[in-house]
C-alpha positions in Angstrom: 27.3 23.8 -0.8 30.9 23.3 -1.9 31.3 19.7 -0.8 33.1 17.3 -3.1 33.4 13.6 -3.2 35.2 10.8 -5.0 35.6 7.1 -4.7 38.9 5.4 -4.3 39.6 1.6 -4.7 43.2 0.8 -4.1 45.2 3.5 -5.9 42.5 4.2 -8.5 40.4 7.4 -7.8 37.2 8.4 -9.6 36.6 11.9 -10.9 35.7 14.5 -8.2 32.0 15.4 -8.2 30.3 18.3 -6.3 27.6 17.3 -3.9 24.5 19.4 -3.3 22.7 17.2 -0.8 23.2 14.3 1.6 25.3 13.7 4.7 29.0 12.7 4.4 29.6 9.1 5.3 31.0 8.7 8.7 29.5 12.1 9.8 28.5 12.2 13.5 25.1 13.6 12.2 24.5 10.6 9.9 22.8 8.3 12.3 20.8 11.1 13.9 19.5 12.4 10.6 18.6 8.8 9.5 16.6 8.3 12.7 14.8 11.6 12.2 13.9 10.7 8.6 12.5 7.3 9.4 11.2 7.8 12.9 7.5 7.8 11.8 7.7 4.9 9.2 5.7 2.6 11.6 2.7 5.0 11.2 2.6 4.2 7.5 1.8 0.5 7.8 -0.2 -2.0 9.8 2.6 -4.5 9.5 5.1 -5.0 12.3 8.4 -3.2 11.4 11.9 -4.3 12.4 14.6 -1.7 11.7 18.4 -1.6 12.0 20.2 1.4 10.7 18.8 1.9 7.2 17.4 -1.6 6.8 13.7 -2.1 7.3 11.8 -5.4 7.5 8.0 -5.8 7.5 6.6 -8.8 9.3 3.2 -9.9 8.1 1.4 -13.2 9.0 -1.7 -15.0 7.9 -2.8 -18.6 7.6 -4.0 -18.1 4.0 -1.3 -17.5 1.5 -3.6 -15.5 -0.9 -4.6 -13.2 1.9 -0.9 -12.9 3.0 0.0 -11.9 -0.6 -2.8 -9.3 -0.7 -1.8 -7.8 2.7 1.9 -7.7 1.7 1.1 -5.7 -1.5 -1.2 -3.3 0.5 1.6 -2.7 3.0 4.3 -2.3 0.3 2.1 0.3 -1.4 1.6 2.1 2.0 5.3 2.2 2.4 5.8 3.4 -1.1 3.5 6.3 -0.4 5.4 7.1 2.8 8.7 7.0 0.9 7.4 9.4 -1.7 5.9 11.8 0.9 9.3 11.9 2.7 11.4 12.4 -0.4 13.0 8.9 0.0 13.3 6.1 -2.5 12.9 2.3 -2.3 15.4 0.2 -4.1 13.3 -2.5 -5.8 16.5 -4.5 -6.6 17.2 -4.8 -2.8 13.6 -5.5 -1.8 13.0 -9.1 -1.1 10.5 -11.3 0.6 10.6 -14.6 2.5 7.7 -16.9 3.3 7.9 -19.1 6.4 5.4 -21.9 6.7 4.8 -24.7 9.2 3.1 -28.0 8.9 2.8 -30.3 5.9 0.2 -28.4 3.9 1.6 -27.5 0.5 1.6 -23.9 -0.8 1.6 -22.6 -4.3 4.4 -20.0 -4.2 3.8 -19.1 -7.8 1.0 -16.8 -6.8 3.5 -14.6 -4.9 4.5 -11.6 -7.0 5.1 -8.9 -4.5 5.5 -6.1 -7.1 2.6 -3.8 -6.6 2.7 -0.3 -8.2 5.8 0.8 -6.4 
């Protein structure tokens, strides 16, 4: 392919680089190709998946924080395997988790280290 790209911020432009893969930003094919790539992601996990564009959220619930932690790690590893099998990558720096709890029972959040082998 003979596609080139550069980044421009204000009047400053980066060097021109040749691209050998990917879809140009703003391409009419971009959203379609994204959907084709991630269409079967829900089959890789038992967690409930919420997706919007290229953002994906897993919803996992349990009344026991230790079991929740174990399940979250299992599901993240399942997703990691799916990403690898599909030639995609998971940005660890953009991967976050949030714990919602109700009631007055205290929870030791120090046990949560959703890091796994991914």
